[in-house]
DRENPA-785808 format. One record per atom (N, C-alpha, C, O): residue in three letters; atom name; z, x, y. Coordinates in Angstrom, 2 decimals, decimal comma, always signed. Atoms other than C-alpha are relative to their C-alpha. Last residue first. Layout:
<sites>
(site ALA CA (Z X Y))
...
</sites>
This chain:
<sites>
(site SER N (-1,00 +1,06 +0,00))
(site SER CA (+9,37 -22,39 +21,59))
(site SER C (-0,22 -0,94 -1,17))
(site SER O (+0,53 -1,90 -1,34))
(site LYS N (+0,58 +1,27 +0,44))
(site LYS CA (+7,64 -19,05 +21,27))
(site LYS C (+1,10 -1,05 +0,03))
(site LYS O (+2,27 -0,75 -0,21))
(site GLY N (+0,77 +0,60 -1,08))
(site GLY CA (+8,62 -15,99 +23,28))
(site GLY C (-0,65 -1,32 -0,37))
(site GLY O (-1,38 -1,90 +0,44))
(site GLU N (-0,56 -0,21 -1,32))
(site GLU CA (+9,70 -14,06 +20,23))
(site GLU C (-0,92 -0,61 +1,05))
(site GLU O (-2,14 -0,43 +1,02))
(site GLY N (-0,14 +1,24 -0,72))
(site GLY CA (+8,40 -15,64 +17,04))
(site GLY C (+0,60 +0,14 +1,38))
(site GLY O (+0,94 -0,86 +2,01))
(site ARG N (-1,26 +0,62 +0,39))
(site ARG CA (+9,03 -12,58 +14,94))
(site ARG C (+0,25 -1,27 +0,77))
(site ARG O (+1,38 -1,76 +0,81))
(site ASP N (-0,16 +1,22 -0,78))
(site ASP CA (+5,47 -11,35 +15,06))
(site ASP C (+1,25 -0,71 -0,49))
(site ASP O (+1,25 -1,33 -1,55))
(site LEU N (-0,92 +0,93 +0,63))
(site LEU CA (+5,44 -7,77 +13,82))
(site LEU C (+0,22 -1,19 +0,93))
(site LEU O (+0,69 -1,03 +2,06))
(site LYS N (-0,52 +0,96 -0,96))
(site LYS CA (+2,39 -5,79 +14,83))
(site LYS C (+0,87 -1,00 -0,75))
(site LYS O (+0,39 -1,71 -1,63))
(site VAL N (-0,09 +1,35 +0,54))
(site VAL CA (+1,90 -2,79 +12,57))
(site VAL C (+0,61 -0,90 +1,05))
(site VAL O (+1,64 -0,58 +1,64))
(site SER N (-1,28 +0,35 +0,61))
(site SER CA (+0,91 +0,32 +14,45))
(site SER C (-0,06 -1,43 -0,51))
(site SER O (-0,95 -2,20 -0,16))
(site THR N (-0,68 -1,24 +0,38))
(site THR CA (-2,22 +2,16 +15,56))
(site THR C (+1,36 -0,26 -0,62))
(site THR O (+1,96 +0,64 -1,20))
(site ARG N (-1,26 -0,22 -0,71))
(site ARG CA (-4,38 -0,94 +15,57))
(site ARG C (+0,61 +1,31 -0,45))
(site ARG O (+0,30 +1,82 -1,53))
(site LYS N (+0,02 -1,31 -0,66))
(site LYS CA (-8,02 -0,99 +14,49))
(site LYS C (+1,23 +0,21 +0,89))
(site LYS O (+1,12 +0,71 +2,02))
(site ARG N (-0,08 +0,26 -1,44))
(site ARG CA (-7,94 -4,73 +13,68))
(site ARG C (+0,04 +1,27 +0,84))
(site ARG O (+0,17 +1,22 +2,06))
(site VAL N (+1,09 +0,89 -0,36))
(site VAL CA (-9,15 -4,06 +10,14))
(site VAL C (-0,04 -0,24 +1,51))
(site VAL O (-1,11 -0,27 +2,11))
(site MET N (+1,25 -0,73 +0,10))
(site MET CA (-6,81 -1,05 +9,76))
(site MET C (-1,18 -0,85 +0,47))
(site MET O (-2,02 -0,38 +1,24))
(site ARG N (-0,01 -1,02 -1,05))
(site ARG CA (-3,72 -2,88 +11,04))
(site ARG C (-1,33 +0,75 +0,00))
(site ARG O (-1,89 +1,01 +1,07))
(site GLU N (+0,27 +0,71 -1,25))
(site GLU CA (-4,58 -5,87 +8,83))
(site GLU C (-0,06 +0,99 +1,16))
(site GLU O (-0,92 +0,88 +2,03))
(site ALA N (+1,42 +0,38 +0,02))
(site ALA CA (-4,83 -3,52 +5,84))
(site ALA C (-0,36 -0,74 +1,28))
(site ALA O (-1,42 -0,50 +1,85))
(site ALA N (+0,78 -1,21 -0,26))
(site ALA CA (-1,46 -1,95 +6,72))
(site ALA C (-1,49 -0,32 +0,03))
(site ALA O (-2,22 +0,22 +0,86))
(site LEU N (-0,18 -0,35 -1,41))
(site LEU CA (+0,18 -5,38 +6,97))
(site LEU C (-0,83 +1,23 +0,37))
(site LEU O (-1,42 +1,28 +1,45))
(site ALA N (+0,70 +1,03 -0,77))
(site ALA CA (-1,30 -6,41 +3,61))
(site ALA C (+0,10 +0,29 +1,50))
(site ALA O (-0,88 +0,16 +2,23))
(site ALA N (+1,44 -0,29 +0,06))
(site ALA CA (-0,20 -3,10 +2,08))
(site ALA C (-0,80 -1,02 +0,80))
(site ALA O (-1,78 -0,65 +1,45))
(site THR N (+0,25 -1,21 -0,77))
(site THR CA (+3,38 -3,65 +3,25))
(site THR C (-1,49 +0,33 +0,05))
(site THR O (-2,03 +0,65 +1,10))
(site CYS N (-0,11 +0,38 -1,41))
(site CYS CA (+3,40 -7,22 +1,92))
(site CYS C (-0,32 +1,19 +0,89))
(site CYS O (-1,05 +1,06 +1,88))
(site GLY N (+1,17 +0,85 -0,25))
(site GLY CA (+2,17 -6,03 -1,46))
(site GLY C (-0,03 -0,44 +1,45))
(site GLY O (-1,09 -0,45 +2,08))
(site GLU N (+1,13 -0,89 -0,25))
(site GLU CA (+4,77 -3,27 -1,29))
(site GLU C (-1,28 -0,78 +0,22))
(site GLU O (-2,14 -0,35 +0,99))
(site ALA N (-0,15 -0,54 -1,35))
(site ALA CA (+7,51 -5,88 -0,93))
(site ALA C (-1,16 +0,92 +0,35))
(site ALA O (-1,65 +0,91 +1,48))
(site CYS N (+0,27 +1,10 -0,94))
(site CYS CA (+6,25 -7,69 -4,02))
(site CYS C (+0,09 +0,50 +1,44))
(site CYS O (-0,77 +0,17 +2,26))
(site ALA N (+1,44 +0,25 +0,03))
(site ALA CA (+6,08 -4,44 -6,01))
(site ALA C (-0,37 -1,12 +0,98))
(site ALA O (-1,40 -1,03 +1,65))
(site VAL N (+0,62 -1,10 -0,74))
(site VAL CA (+9,64 -3,55 -4,96))
(site VAL C (-1,51 -0,22 +0,08))
(site VAL O (-2,11 -0,01 +1,13))
(site VAL N (-0,25 +0,26 -1,41))
(site VAL CA (+10,86 -6,96 -6,09))
(site VAL C (-0,60 +1,09 +0,88))
(site VAL O (-1,07 +0,82 +1,98))
(site MET N (+0,86 +1,06 -0,50))
(site MET CA (+9,17 -6,46 -9,45))
(site MET C (+0,21 -0,24 +1,49))
(site MET O (-0,77 -0,43 +2,22))
(site GLN N (-0,61 +1,31 +0,15))
(site GLN CA (+10,87 -3,15 -10,06))
(site GLN C (-0,91 -1,04 +0,62))
(site GLN O (-1,67 -0,74 +1,54))
(site ARG N (+1,01 +0,95 +0,47))
(site ARG CA (+9,60 +0,37 -10,60))
(site ARG C (+0,69 -1,33 -0,29))
(site ARG O (+1,24 -1,54 -1,37))
(site VAL N (-0,51 +1,33 +0,36))
(site VAL CA (+11,61 +2,90 -8,61))
(site VAL C (-1,15 -0,93 -0,39))
(site VAL O (-2,14 -1,04 +0,33))
(site GLN N (-1,16 -0,03 +0,88))
(site GLN CA (+10,73 +6,60 -8,58))
(site GLN C (+0,39 -1,38 -0,53))
(site GLN O (+0,71 -1,52 -1,71))
(site LYS N (-1,29 +0,17 -0,67))
(site LYS CA (+7,24 +6,58 -7,17))
(site LYS C (+1,12 +0,00 -1,02))
(site LYS O (+0,88 +0,01 -2,22))
(site SER N (-0,86 -1,11 +0,38))
(site SER CA (+3,56 +7,21 -7,98))
(site SER C (+1,29 -0,10 +0,81))
(site SER O (+1,29 +0,13 +2,02))
(site ARG N (-0,33 -1,04 -0,99))
(site ARG CA (+1,97 +3,82 -7,48))
(site ARG C (+0,89 +1,06 -0,61))
(site ARG O (+1,70 +0,79 -1,50))
(site VAL N (+1,06 -1,02 +0,08))
(site VAL CA (+0,39 +1,81 -10,36))
(site VAL C (+0,27 +1,15 +0,96))
(site VAL O (-0,38 +2,19 +0,88))
(site ASP N (-0,21 -1,02 +1,03))
(site ASP CA (+3,67 -0,10 -10,87))
(site ASP C (-1,13 +1,00 -0,16))
(site ASP O (-1,01 +1,90 -0,99))
(site GLY N (-0,63 +0,27 +1,29))
(site GLY CA (+3,52 -2,01 -7,64))
(site GLY C (+0,04 +1,19 -0,93))
(site GLY O (+0,17 +2,33 -0,50))
(site VAL N (-1,32 +0,63 -0,03))
(site VAL CA (+1,06 -1,46 -4,85))
(site VAL C (+0,53 -0,15 -1,42))
(site VAL O (-0,23 -0,16 -2,39))
(site ALA N (-0,60 +0,08 +1,32))
(site ALA CA (-1,97 +0,72 -4,15))
(site ALA C (+1,39 -0,61 +0,14))
(site ALA O (+2,16 -0,22 +1,02))
(site PHE N (-1,45 -0,02 +0,02))
(site PHE CA (-4,19 +0,32 -1,10))
(site PHE C (+0,50 -0,13 -1,43))
(site PHE O (-0,14 -0,79 -2,26))
(site VAL N (-0,45 +0,33 +1,35))
(site VAL CA (-7,87 +1,16 -0,65))
(site VAL C (+1,51 +0,21 -0,06))
(site VAL O (+2,01 +1,29 +0,23))
(site GLY N (+0,29 +1,40 +0,29))
(site GLY CA (-9,15 +0,99 +2,93))
(site GLY C (+0,38 -0,44 -1,40))
(site GLY O (+0,26 -1,62 -1,73))
(site PRO N (-0,30 +0,97 -1,07))
(site PRO CA (-9,32 +4,75 +3,35))
(site PRO C (-0,44 -1,41 -0,36))
(site PRO O (-1,56 -1,63 -0,84))
(site LEU N (+1,26 +0,58 -0,46))
(site LEU CA (-9,52 +6,56 -0,02))
(site LEU C (+0,30 -1,07 +1,05))
(site LEU O (+0,90 -2,10 +0,73))
(site SER N (+0,83 -1,08 -0,54))
(site SER CA (-6,54 +8,87 -0,66))
(site SER C (-1,37 -0,48 +0,49))
(site SER O (-2,09 +0,27 +1,14))
(site THR N (+0,35 -1,05 +0,97))
(site THR CA (-4,38 +5,79 -1,12))
(site THR C (-0,83 +1,08 +0,70))
(site THR O (-1,00 +1,06 +1,92))
(site GLN N (+1,39 -0,46 -0,14))
(site GLN CA (-2,72 +3,69 +1,60))
(site GLN C (-0,23 +1,14 -1,00))
(site GLN O (+0,56 +2,08 -1,07))
(site CYS N (+0,75 +0,31 +1,23))
(site CYS CA (+0,54 +2,07 +0,39))
(site CYS C (-1,47 +0,39 +0,06))
(site CYS O (-2,24 +0,01 -0,82))
(site MET N (+0,68 +1,27 -0,29))
(site MET CA (+2,07 +2,16 +3,91))
(site MET C (-0,92 -0,42 -1,15))
(site MET O (-1,75 -1,31 -0,98))
(site GLU N (-1,01 +1,05 -0,11))
(site GLU CA (+4,57 +4,82 +2,78))
(site GLU C (-0,59 -1,36 +0,35))
(site GLU O (+0,07 -2,38 +0,17))
(site ASP N (-1,01 -0,27 -1,02))
(site ASP CA (+1,70 +7,02 +1,59))
(site ASP C (+0,96 -1,18 +0,10))
(site ASP O (+0,89 -2,11 -0,70))
(site SER N (+0,20 +0,77 -1,23))
(site SER CA (-0,15 +6,75 -1,68))
(site SER C (+1,10 +0,33 +0,99))
(site SER O (+2,15 +0,87 +0,63))
(site LYS N (-0,76 -0,53 -1,13))
(site LYS CA (-0,66 +8,65 -4,92))
(site LYS C (-0,33 -0,83 +1,23))
(site LYS O (-1,49 -1,19 +1,47))
(site LEU N (+0,73 -0,22 -1,25))
(site LEU CA (-1,90 +6,55 -7,81))
(site LEU C (+0,92 +0,52 +1,09))
(site LEU O (+2,01 -0,02 +1,32))
(site PHE N (-0,34 +0,99 -1,02))
(site PHE CA (-0,09 +7,01 -11,13))
(site PHE C (-0,72 +0,34 +1,30))
(site PHE O (-0,95 +1,52 +1,59))
(site GLY N (+1,06 +0,99 -0,19))
(site GLY CA (-1,92 +9,01 -13,79))
(site GLY C (+0,32 -1,09 +1,00))
(site GLY O (-0,48 -2,01 +1,20))
(site LYS N (-0,15 +1,06 +1,00))
(site LYS CA (+1,07 +10,99 -15,13))
(site LYS C (-1,05 -1,11 +0,15))
(site LYS O (-1,06 -2,06 -0,63))
(site GLU N (+0,23 -0,55 +1,34))
(site GLU CA (+0,17 +14,23 -13,30))
(site GLU C (+0,12 -1,04 -1,11))
(site GLU O (-0,37 -0,81 -2,22))
(site ASP N (-0,97 -1,04 +0,36))
(site ASP CA (-0,17 +12,35 -10,00))
(site ASP C (-0,29 +0,45 -1,43))
(site ASP O (-1,26 +0,02 -2,04))
(site THR N (-1,09 +0,43 +0,88))
(site THR CA (-3,31 +10,54 -8,92))
(site THR C (+0,98 +1,13 -0,22))
(site THR O (+0,68 +2,30 +0,05))
(site GLU N (-0,92 -1,06 +0,38))
(site GLU CA (-5,84 +10,90 -6,08))
(site GLU C (+1,14 -0,59 -0,84))
(site GLU O (+1,74 -1,60 -0,47))
(site LEU N (-1,24 +0,01 -0,77))
(site LEU CA (-8,48 +8,19 -6,07))
(site LEU C (+0,92 +1,10 -0,52))
(site LEU O (+0,89 +1,44 -1,70))
(site GLN N (+0,30 +0,69 -1,25))
(site GLN CA (-12,13 +8,26 -7,19))
(site GLN C (+1,20 -0,02 +0,93))
(site GLN O (+1,05 +0,01 +2,16))
(site GLY N (+1,06 -0,70 -0,70))
(site GLY CA (-11,94 +10,83 -9,98))
(site GLY C (-0,35 -0,65 +1,32))
(site GLY O (-1,04 -0,04 +2,15))
(site TYR N (-0,09 -1,47 +0,04))
(site TYR CA (-9,92 +8,51 -12,14))
(site TYR C (-1,22 +0,64 +0,63))
(site TYR O (-2,36 +0,25 +0,37))
(site LEU N (+0,00 -0,58 -1,34))
(site LEU CA (-10,19 +4,91 -10,95))
(site LEU C (-0,01 +1,53 +0,01))
(site LEU O (-0,19 +2,14 +1,06))
(site PHE N (+1,32 +0,23 -0,59))
(site PHE CA (-11,21 +3,34 -14,28))
(site PHE C (-0,11 +0,60 +1,40))
(site PHE O (-1,21 +0,70 +1,94))
(site GLU N (+0,99 -0,96 +0,51))
(site GLU CA (-8,13 +4,96 -15,83))
(site GLU C (-1,37 -0,16 +0,65))
(site GLU O (-2,06 +0,83 +0,87))
(site THR N (+0,71 -0,61 -1,13))
(site THR CA (-5,78 +2,98 -13,58))
(site THR C (-1,10 +0,96 -0,45))
(site THR O (-1,71 +1,64 +0,38))
(site VAL N (+0,75 +0,97 -0,77))
(site VAL CA (-4,56 +0,51 -16,20))
(site VAL C (-0,77 +0,61 +1,16))
(site VAL O (-1,60 -0,07 +1,76))
</sites>
């Protein structure tokens, strides 16, 4: 499923997309989640969690933040 990306994003020897812990690929602004990532564990729950991680990383990039802002409702009534 990632063949159309070959030559545009860095892949491992099996064709999975390489990405960092925030799901960022070798091309800034492009995130990889789920079973297309190069990793050991391939489970649906992991893919869902990575989708959340990538969304937080994308928001961080768009807002030009250096870290992910976690809003846990502190200070709200």
